[in-house]
RODO-2510 file (C-alpha; in nm, 4 decimals, decimal comma):
residues 399
     n   res          X          Y          Z
     1     m    10,4871    -0,3833    12,3256
     2     r    10,3651    -0,0117    12,3484
     3     l    10,5986     0,2319    12,4232
     4     s    10,6136     0,5466    12,6492
     5     s    10,3988     0,8265    12,4660
     6     k    10,6733     1,0733    12,5919
     7     l    10,9226     0,8995    12,3863
     8     a    10,6961     0,9939    12,0881
     9     r    10,7114     1,3546    12,1815
    10     v    11,1217     1,3343    12,1025
    11     a    11,2797     1,3476    11,8061
    12     p    11,6044     1,1978    11,7615
    13     a    11,9370     1,3396    11,7970
    14     t    12,0257     1,4258    11,4310
    15     t    12,3903     1,4660    11,4804
    16     i    12,4723     1,1170    11,6202
    17     a    12,2553     1,0169    11,3505
    18     l    12,4245     1,1288    11,0584
    19     n    12,7854     1,0575    11,2394
    20     e    12,6622     0,6713    11,2894
    21     r    12,5409     0,6558    10,9024
    22     a    12,8936     0,8508    10,8007
    23     m    13,1307     0,5867    11,0662
    24     a    12,8747     0,3041    10,9026
    25     m    12,9424     0,4063    10,5353
    26     r    13,3395     0,4117    10,6582
    27     r    13,3419     0,0774    10,7729
    28     a    13,1939    -0,0468    10,4375
    29     g    13,5321     0,0905    10,3296
    30     q    13,3681     0,4481    10,1679
    31     d    13,6087     0,7659    10,1974
    32     v    13,3241     0,9821    10,3702
    33     v    13,4992     1,3392    10,5469
    34     n    13,2390     1,3603    10,8474
    35     f    13,1848     1,6999    10,9380
    36     t    12,9488     1,6375    11,2153
    37     v    13,0453     1,5712    11,5264
    38     g    13,1867     1,8805    11,7878
    39     e    13,4771     1,6664    11,9053
    40     p    13,8166     1,8270    11,9517
    41     d    14,0415     1,6452    11,7449
    42     f    14,3561     1,6572    11,9518
    43     p    14,4034     1,4304    12,2287
    44     t    14,3623     1,4319    12,5702
    45     p    14,6129     1,6077    12,7778
    46     e    14,9197     1,3528    12,8597
    47     h    14,8967     1,5164    13,2631
    48     v    14,4739     1,4351    13,2768
    49     r    14,5747     1,0355    13,0779
    50     q    14,8067     0,9990    13,3482
    51     a    14,5580     1,0968    13,6315
    52     g    14,3189     0,8575    13,5218
    53     i    14,5595     0,5712    13,4550
    54     q    14,6226     0,6676    13,8446
    55     a    14,3163     0,6428    13,9389
    56     i    14,3116     0,3077    13,8078
    57     e    14,6101     0,1084    13,9459
    58     t    14,5687     0,3239    14,2737
    59     g    14,1945     0,1708    14,3502
    60     h    14,0233     0,4369    14,3144
    61     t    13,7631     0,2777    14,1049
    62     k    13,4752     0,2432    14,3565
    63     y    13,1635     0,4720    14,4023
    64     t    13,1511     0,8441    14,4792
    65     p    12,8876     1,0815    14,6644
    66     a    12,6146     1,1127    14,3801
    67     a    12,7322     1,4841    14,3404
    68     g    13,0849     1,4098    14,2579
    69     t    13,3713     1,3612    14,4711
    70     e    13,4942     1,6389    14,7278
    71     d    13,8457     1,6600    14,5983
    72     l    13,6940     1,7821    14,2134
    73     k    13,3676     1,9645    14,3709
    74     e    13,6696     2,1969    14,5400
    75     a    13,8887     2,2213    14,1665
    76     i    13,5484     2,2879    14,0641
    77     c    13,4823     2,6141    14,2828
    78     r    13,8480     2,6841    14,2232
    79     k    13,7511     2,7277    13,8667
    80     l    13,5034     2,8972    13,8755
    81     l    13,6612     3,1825    14,0909
    82     r    13,9840     3,2043    13,8902
    83     d    13,7910     3,2069    13,5117
    84     q    13,4641     3,4334    13,6451
    85     g    13,4593     3,5834    13,9279
    86     l    13,1733     3,3425    14,0956
    87     q    13,2243     3,2448    14,4207
    88     y    13,0529     2,8959    14,5008
    89     e    13,0811     2,6335    14,8137
    90     r    13,0923     2,2954    14,7490
    91     s    12,7778     2,2068    14,8314
    92     q    12,6700     2,4005    14,4998
    93     i    12,7620     2,1821    14,2728
    94     v    12,6997     1,8720    14,1089
    95     v    12,8987     1,6997    13,8834
    96     s    12,7527     1,4821    13,5825
    97     s    12,8429     1,2502    13,3159
    98     g    12,8852     1,5428    13,0626
    99     g    12,7000     1,8661    12,9894
   100     k    12,3886     1,7210    12,8665
   101     n    12,3050     1,5179    13,1886
   102     s    12,3571     1,8670    13,3723
   103     i    12,1251     2,0507    13,1587
   104     y    11,8765     1,7151    13,1710
   105     n    11,9234     1,7193    13,5604
   106     l    11,8023     2,1127    13,5972
   107     l    11,5199     2,0986    13,3464
   108     f    11,4081     1,8313    13,5681
   109     v    11,4721     1,9712    13,8998
   110     t    11,3067     2,3308    13,7853
   111     c    11,0316     2,2371    13,5745
   112     e    10,6893     2,1266    13,6540
   113     d    10,4535     2,0268    13,3613
   114     g    10,3203     2,2807    13,1237
   115     d    10,6087     2,5212    13,2074
   116     e    10,7836     2,7039    12,9289
   117     v    11,1372     2,7327    12,8003
   118     l    11,2590     2,9815    12,5943
   119     v    11,5206     2,8727    12,3578
   120     p    11,7177     3,0744    12,1362
   121     a    11,7192     2,9627    11,7959
   122     p    11,9860     2,8447    11,6056
   123     y    12,0142     2,5795    11,9151
   124     w    12,1734     2,3142    12,0100
   125     v    11,9800     2,0331    11,8958
   126     s    11,8661     1,8202    12,2342
   127     y    11,7739     2,1580    12,4011
   128     t    11,4186     2,1612    12,3061
   129     e    11,3979     1,7414    12,3076
   130     m    11,5056     1,7544    12,6868
   131     v    11,2575     2,0372    12,7793
   132     k    10,9645     1,8221    12,6176
   133     l    11,1069     1,5031    12,8253
   134     v    11,0685     1,6575    13,1129
   135     g    10,6752     1,7636    13,0441
   136     a    10,7918     2,1223    12,9532
   137     e    10,7117     2,3275    12,6148
   138     p    11,0170     2,4862    12,4300
   139     v    10,9221     2,8418    12,3323
   140     v    11,1480     2,9002    12,0113
   141     l    11,2984     3,2642    11,9435
   142     p    11,4222     3,3075    11,6044
   143     t    11,7020     3,4953    11,5055
   144     t    11,8973     3,5271    11,1801
   145     a    12,2158     3,5863    11,0454
   146     e    12,2082     3,9573    11,0031
   147     t    12,1344     3,9804    11,3968
   148     t    12,4400     3,7327    11,4167
   149     f    12,2375     3,4855    11,5677
   150     k    12,1686     3,6763    11,9061
   151     i    11,8199     3,7330    12,0779
   152     t    11,7701     4,1339    12,1827
   153     p    11,6242     4,2380    12,5080
   154     d    11,2856     4,3354    12,3637
   155     q    11,2500     3,9978    12,1925
   156     l    11,3184     3,7993    12,5351
   157     k    11,0912     4,0665    12,7337
   158     a    10,7840     4,0000    12,4499
   159     a    10,8118     3,6147    12,5035
   160     i    10,7979     3,5971    12,8369
   161     t    10,4729     3,4865    13,0023
   162     p    10,3592     3,3733    13,3581
   163     r    10,4173     3,0092    13,2546
   164     t    10,7543     3,0774    13,1132
   165     k    11,0295     2,8920    13,4194
   166     l    11,3393     3,0119    13,2078
   167     l    11,5662     3,0717    12,9593
   168     m    11,8654     2,8779    12,7694
   169     l    12,1304     3,0634    12,6993
   170     n    12,4590     2,9080    12,5026
   171     s    12,7296     3,1550    12,4875
   172     p    12,9552     3,0691    12,2617
   173     c    12,6922     2,9412    12,0866
   174     n    12,6709     2,5828    11,8989
   175     p    12,5835     2,5901    11,6426
   176     t    12,6866     2,9267    11,5268
   177     g    12,9661     3,0231    11,7279
   178     t    12,8010     3,3409    11,8462
   179     v    12,9675     3,4855    12,1467
   180     y    12,7045     3,7523    12,3450
   181     s    12,9135     4,0945    12,4174
   182     r    12,8828     4,1903    12,7964
   183     a    12,6668     4,4681    12,6962
   184     e    12,4243     4,2331    12,4705
   185     l    12,4546     4,0156    12,8248
   186     e    12,3516     4,2868    13,0480
   187     g    12,0662     4,3794    12,8473
   188     l    11,9128     4,0632    12,9003
   189     a    12,0103     4,0141    13,2366
   190     a    11,7943     4,2958    13,3048
   191     v    11,4752     4,1430    13,1546
   192     i    11,5588     3,8105    13,3282
   193     a    11,5695     3,9857    13,6503
   194     d    11,2897     4,1699    13,6329
   195     a    11,0851     3,8773    13,5010
   196     g    11,2164     3,6635    13,7987
   197     i    11,3074     3,3531    13,5716
   198     f    11,5916     3,1015    13,5827
   199     v    11,8373     3,1046    13,3145
   200     i    12,1024     2,7992    13,2187
   201     s    12,3813     2,9253    13,1083
   202     d    12,5683     2,6842    12,9033
   203     e    12,9452     2,7870    12,8642
   204     l    13,0727     2,4426    12,7675
   205     y    13,3097     2,6510    12,5005
   206     e    13,4239     2,9481    12,7134
   207     k    13,7548     2,8819    12,6293
   208     i    13,7421     2,8389    12,2788
   209     l    13,7423     3,2208    12,1412
   210     y    13,8889     3,4358    11,8572
   211     d    13,9472     3,7766    11,7410
   212     g    13,9382     3,9236    12,1068
   213     a    13,5871     3,7812    12,1904
   214     t    13,5640     3,7405    12,5807
   215     h    13,3492     3,5036    12,7797
   216     h    13,1151     3,6964    13,0520
   217     s    12,8915     3,4485    13,2909
   218     l    12,5039     3,6151    13,3433
   219     a    12,5834     3,4742    13,7649
   220     a    12,8905     3,7164    13,7660
   221     f    12,6859     4,0236    13,7278
   222     n    12,5359     4,0820    14,0297
   223     a    12,3729     3,8775    14,3455
   224     r    12,0087     3,8606    14,1382
   225     m    12,1451     3,7215    13,8346
   226     y    12,3564     3,4507    14,0677
   227     d    12,0651     3,3580    14,2258
   228     l    11,9342     3,3231    13,8950
   229     t    12,1547     3,1678    13,7196
   230     l    12,2648     2,7968    13,6468
   231     v    12,5657     2,7923    13,5351
   232     v    12,6552     2,4735    13,3191
   233     n    13,0188     2,3590    13,2016
   234     g    13,2299     2,0537    13,1214
   235     l    13,5564     1,9177    13,0616
   236     s    13,4918     1,7504    12,6619
   237     k    13,5486     2,0786    12,4581
   238     a    13,8379     2,2964    12,6553
   239     y    14,0128     1,9832    12,7284
   240     a    13,9699     1,7229    12,4909
   241     m    13,7714     1,4875    12,6863
   242     t    13,4432     1,4538    12,5107
   243     g    13,4651     1,0610    12,6309
   244     w    13,5324     1,1032    12,9396
   245     r    13,2001     1,2477    13,0142
   246     l    13,2486     1,4803    13,2679
   247     g    13,0308     1,8052    13,3233
   248     y    12,9244     2,0143    13,5740
   249     a    12,6786     2,2623    13,7336
   250     a    12,6415     2,5586    14,0033
   251     g    12,3467     2,7029    14,1548
   252     p    12,1735     2,7824    14,4098
   253     r    12,1568     2,5595    14,7204
   254     p    11,7873     2,4488    14,7068
   255     i    11,8133     2,3400    14,3734
   256     m    12,1725     2,1785    14,3388
   257     a    12,0125     1,9662    14,6300
   258     g    11,7493     1,8655    14,3949
   259     a    11,9727     1,7834    14,1063
   260     s    12,2115     1,5734    14,3082
   261     k    11,8941     1,3917    14,4632
   262     f    11,7501     1,3094    14,1334
   263     q    12,0848     1,2251    13,9982
   264     g    12,1350     0,9620    14,2988
   265     q    11,8077     0,7879    14,1243
   266     t    11,9136     0,7519    13,7798
   267     v    12,3077     0,7665    13,6873
   268     n    12,3943     0,7882    14,0470
   269     h    12,7659     0,9399    13,9562
   270     p    13,0143     0,9892    13,7007
   271     s    13,2861     0,7371    13,6690
   272     s    13,5380     0,7886    13,9648
   273     i    13,8298     0,7428    13,7234
   274     t    13,7298     1,0080    13,5158
   275     q    13,6370     1,2527    13,8339
   276     y    13,9943     1,1907    13,9270
   277     a    14,1384     1,2951    13,5953
   278     g    13,9137     1,5739    13,5978
   279     v    14,0825     1,7456    13,9055
   280     a    14,3976     1,7308    13,7281
   281     a    14,2654     1,8659    13,4140
   282     l    14,1157     2,1750    13,6202
   283     n    14,4367     2,2212    13,8655
   284     g    14,7006     2,1480    13,5636
   285     p    14,8562     2,3769    13,3299
   286     e    14,6190     2,5004    13,0740
   287     d    14,9137     2,6222    12,7921
   288     f    14,7626     2,3524    12,5570
   289     i    14,4319     2,5000    12,4842
   290     q    14,5661     2,8142    12,3840
   291     q    14,7716     2,5897    12,1148
   292     m    14,4521     2,3960    12,0285
   293     v    14,2409     2,7520    12,0017
   294     h    14,4983     2,8977    11,7683
   295     e    14,5002     2,5696    11,4983
   296     f    14,1140     2,6159    11,5081
   297     h    14,1671     2,9912    11,4718
   298     r    14,3682     2,9472    11,1315
   299     r    14,0611     2,6555    11,0366
   300     r    13,7854     2,8782    11,1070
   301     d    13,9345     3,1552    10,8735
   302     a    14,0404     2,9472    10,6076
   303     i    13,6768     2,8132    10,5893
   304     v    13,4780     3,0934    10,6423
   305     e    13,6718     3,2239    10,3092
   306     r    13,6417     2,9436    10,1261
   307     l    13,2553     2,8975    10,2007
   308     n    13,1924     3,3121    10,1007
   309     r    13,3391     3,2579     9,8157
   310     m    13,0832     2,9516     9,6714
   311     d    12,8106     3,0343     9,4535
   312     g    12,5101     3,0822     9,6824
   313     v    12,6260     3,0401     9,9830
   314     s    12,6895     3,2755    10,2876
   315     c    12,8753     3,2066    10,6109
   316     v    12,8800     3,4439    10,9524
   317     r    13,2597     3,4390    11,1181
   318     p    13,2037     3,2802    11,4417
   319     e    13,3964     3,4311    11,7413
   320     g    13,3886     3,0585    11,9658
   321     a    13,3185     2,7436    11,9281
   322     f    13,4391     2,5320    11,6696
   323     y    13,1530     2,5340    11,3507
   324     v    13,0305     2,7091    11,0780
   325     f    12,6936     2,7803    11,0099
   326     p    12,6541     2,8811    10,6762
   327     d    12,3512     3,0055    10,4638
   328     v    12,2698     2,7224    10,1863
   329     s    11,8938     2,8543    10,1460
   330     a    11,9700     2,9125     9,7687
   331     y    11,9870     2,5383     9,6653
   332     t    11,6239     2,4947     9,8217
   333     g    11,4127     2,3830     9,5504
   334     r    11,6994     2,2752     9,3189
   335     r    11,7622     1,9258     9,1932
   336     t    11,9859     1,6283     9,1996
   337     p    12,1800     1,5194     8,9145
   338     a    11,9204     1,1947     8,9527
   339     g    11,6406     1,4485     8,9315
   340     q    11,5247     1,4618     9,3099
   341     r    11,4136     1,7995     9,4336
   342     i    11,6082     1,9705     9,7664
   343     t    11,3206     2,0820     9,9416
   344     g    11,5332     2,1944    10,2615
   345     s    11,8740     2,1360    10,4808
   346     l    11,8153     1,8100    10,5366
   347     d    11,7634     1,6501    10,1779
   348     l    12,0534     1,8661    10,0900
   349     s    12,2758     1,7321    10,4052
   350     m    12,1653     1,3667    10,3309
   351     y    12,2540     1,4778     9,9161
   352     l    12,6050     1,5675    10,0118
   353     l    12,6489     1,2165    10,2308
   354     e    12,5125     0,9795     9,9831
   355     e    12,6716     1,1545     9,6678
   356     r    12,9655     1,3524     9,7992
   357     k    13,0612     1,1487    10,0611
   358     v    13,0671     1,5017    10,3106
   359     a    12,8630     1,4229    10,6282
   360     t    12,6962     1,7459    10,7514
   361     v    12,4486     1,8423    11,0299
   362     p    12,1093     2,0149    10,8321
   363     g    12,0133     2,3368    10,9962
   364     i    11,6521     2,2231    11,0723
   365     a    11,8079     2,0132    11,3482
   366     f    11,8743     2,3528    11,5060
   367     g    11,5648     2,5032    11,4533
   368     a    11,7342     2,6904    11,1610
   369     e    11,5789     2,6084    10,8088
   370     g    11,8356     2,6908    10,5045
   371     f    12,1549     2,6467    10,6441
   372     i    12,3882     2,3373    10,7105
   373     r    12,6219     2,3197    11,0221
   374     i    13,0283     2,1840    10,9321
   375     s    13,2266     2,1276    11,2528
   376     y    13,6370     2,2446    11,1882
   377     a    13,7508     1,9859    11,4876
   378     t    13,9375     1,7908    11,1989
   379     s    14,2578     1,8877    10,9928
   380     m    14,2623     2,1566    10,7187
   381     e    14,3747     1,8359    10,4930
   382     v    13,9750     1,6931    10,5629
   383     i    13,8476     2,0755    10,5733
   384     v    13,9696     2,1252    10,2173
   385     r    13,9342     1,7856    10,0793
   386     g    13,5201     1,8242    10,2694
   387     l    13,4712     2,1901    10,0577
   388     d    13,5669     2,0743     9,7704
   389     r    13,3159     1,8325     9,7602
   390     i    13,0619     2,0353     9,8746
   391     e    13,1541     2,2663     9,6134
   392     e    13,1506     2,0481     9,3246
   393     g    12,7998     1,8799     9,4557
   394     l    12,6324     2,2445     9,5028
   395     a    12,7570     2,3089     9,1465
   396     q    12,5829     1,9736     9,0269
   397     l    12,2239     2,0940     9,1704
   398     h    12,0137     2,2794     8,8927
   399     e    11,6949     2,4559     8,8827
***
């Protein structure tokens, strides 16, 4: 059978593939430290779990409107006003099965074949592949550790062409933990507004911040940016609800109407049970988030300090999310004890997995060769054990 040519344009999800390989090794009895998955190791809050249980027990298990229940959309509107000062009506909200689903819906609705989508690198692994799936062309804007992985207004302006439809912007960023300051975002906003391109603002990690960093949404800057910004968020990270699959988007009515129409012909709507739990999450107490962030902060400090003490490794201190993105390019070209040459980050990640039983994600998957991503959404004991193995494994590589 001949498969669609569209599929050939898309790379497999490296994060998922390596996580599945690590889980398979664990099932086979191997002691694998898994640093691949961006999933808080905290339980979903009790009041949210109970709301889901109550939804089942009271029969809220039927179809809902394609864009989500009115109660949930109202809770999202209140959240956006409370946290970002953004005024939206329910007709401007579309609820989806996770942030990824929300982003794909928006790309499908806004992009024509051949349109260009600007994607700063390092980027979340699915951005470029979703752009390809809708027939558009990803244009990667590279950054460096020296600039803390941020694009500049001049770089953005130089990349815009008549074919540019939108910019993907993720702050705090997966995989780097980069957080754009208000001044930095204002510089980008001036370029975006002048060019009249849209921006998908992926704000999923907005509540996971350190060292006094503050999250700012481009949509809140002025009326022009409000009209050009498509805000994407979800409950996976801040509320430890990854498996519940609940994301949402907010933006201009015509675009959101299109997203609702498209979703109605694909997934229809996210789980009704999850939507009821989502109302409880957004309307309920959030003290647990600060407790979780405090623990992430402690882990971040420990892992950055340890990585920067390793020979040939350097790591920028992230201001948000729960990943570090160390530079391990010094090991490119070296050989494993078995004589295999490390040609790049994928080889290094595979070596660490197969030989040291530590699962990481290669930087090449994020558009940044020479790095690896390590998630610290796991216990300190696991972090120390995994870093011990990484350091020992790197020391065994030779010229």
